[in-house]
N, C-alpha and C positions, 0 to 999 in steps of 0.2 A: 774751644776747638770746633771748627765747623764739621758738620756731619757730611760724609761723602754722598754724592748723588747715587741714584739707584742703579744697581746692576741686576740683570736678569739672565739666568742660565737655564737651559732646559735639557733634560735627559728623558728619553721615551722608552718605556718598556710596556708595550701595549697590553692592556687597555688604559694604562696609567701614564700620565706625564708628570714628571718630577720637576718642579720649577723652584729654583733657588733665587730668593730676593735678598739682595744685600744693600746696605747703606740706608738711604732715606726713601721710603716708598711714598711718593707724593704725586701731586697733580701732573708734574712733568713726565712721569713714567706710567701713569694710570692707563693712558690710551695704548701704550705698548703692551702692557699686561693684558688688557682687555682684548686687544687684537690677537695676541698669542693664544690665549685660551679659546677665543672664538674660532680661530683658524684650525687649531688642533682638534677641537670638537667636530668641526666640519670634515676633518680628515679621519674621523672615527675614534678619537680618544674620548673615553667617557668619564674617567676619573682624574682628578688633579690634586696632587700632593704638593703643597707649597711650603717649602722649607724657609722659615723666618728666623732661623738661629743667628743669621748675620744681618738681619733687618733691625736697625737701631731705632728708627722712628717710622710712623705711618701717619699720614694726614687723613682728614675726613674725605677728601676726594677719592683717594686710593681705597679706603674702607668702603665707601659708597659703591665703587666699581666692583669690589668683591661681593657685596650684597646683591648688586644687580645681576652679576653673573650667576650667583646661586639661585636667584629667582628665575632667571631666563632659562637656565639649564634644567632646573627642577631636579627631583631625585632620580637616581639611576635605576630604571626599571629592572635591568638585568641583575644588578647586585643588591638592590633594595637599600641603598644608602645615600647619604648626601654626597654630591659629586666633588665638593671641595673640602680638603682637609688642610688645616694649618698646623705646621709642625714647629714646636718650640718658640712660640711668640714670647718676647720678653714681657715683663710685668706692665710696662708702659703701653705697649701695643695691645696686650690683652685687655687692659682697662679701657682703652679707647674703644675697642670693638664691643666690649660689654656695655659701656655707657651709651653707645650709638644704637644698640640693639642688633648688632651683626653677629655676635658670638653664637647665638642660638641657631643661626643659619648654616654654620659650618661645623665640621668635626675639629676638635682640638686634640692634638697628639703631643705628649711630652715623652720624647724618646731620644735616642742618639740620632744625630743628623741622618736623614734618609737620602740625601742627595749624594750620589757617587760621582765625584769629580773625575775628569779625564775621560778616556774612552770615547763614547758616543755623545758626551755632553757638548752643548754648543752655547756660546755666548749669544744672547739675543741682541741683534742690532736695533738701536733705537731709531724710531722714525722722526722725521721732521714734520711737525704739525704747525699749522698756522695758529695764530693767536685765537682766531674765531673757533677753530676745532677744539683747542684746549679749553676755552671758555665754555663751549657747548658740553664737553665732557664733564667739566666741573659742575655745571648747572644740573645736568642729568643726575649725577651722583648725589648732589645735595637734595634735589627733589625726592629722590628715592629714599634717602635717609629720613626726610621729613614725613614721608608716607609710612615708613617702617615703624616709627615710634613717635607718638604725639609730642613728647618732650623735645624732640629734635626740631620741631617747627619753630619754637622760640629761639633756639640756638642759631638756626640757619636762615631765618626770615630775611635779615638784612643782607646776608651774603647772596642769597638767591635774587634779591631785588637788584643788587649791584651787578650780578652776572647777567641778568635779563637786560639791564640798561646797556651793558657793553655789547650785547647782541642785537639791540634794536638800532636800526639805521637812523641817522638823523642827528 
């Protein structure tokens, strides 16, 4: 049975954005997620609680984007904590994040779902990105994962080489 594509929903209760990720969190939705978090941060949101209770799978690009966001945002000086918390990742997603070295960059919460549907929550519209933009996002995410943990270099060396070739004109 195929895994459904990714859905993103957001509910804001300042200073926190509650983001629900459903289905398959993959390269196709990584730019949407990154854009959402970046935009909300620019608008004054400082903490991000990402509900993964309905996220069935996560690929390396999406996990690399999560890692990149944690590094670019840094810790929250006002609250003295990591800015991104992942809620209820399943064992498969948690293992991926652990194996890639991302787990230590985020808070992990095991609790009842924190996303309150309805009310002020909004479905995030997905953007239309060119193949070049998606490839660039994938390359950036994999380079970050390679820098994050030495073991990742061997895993993603060929992938990054292929992505670089796709971005090189000629």
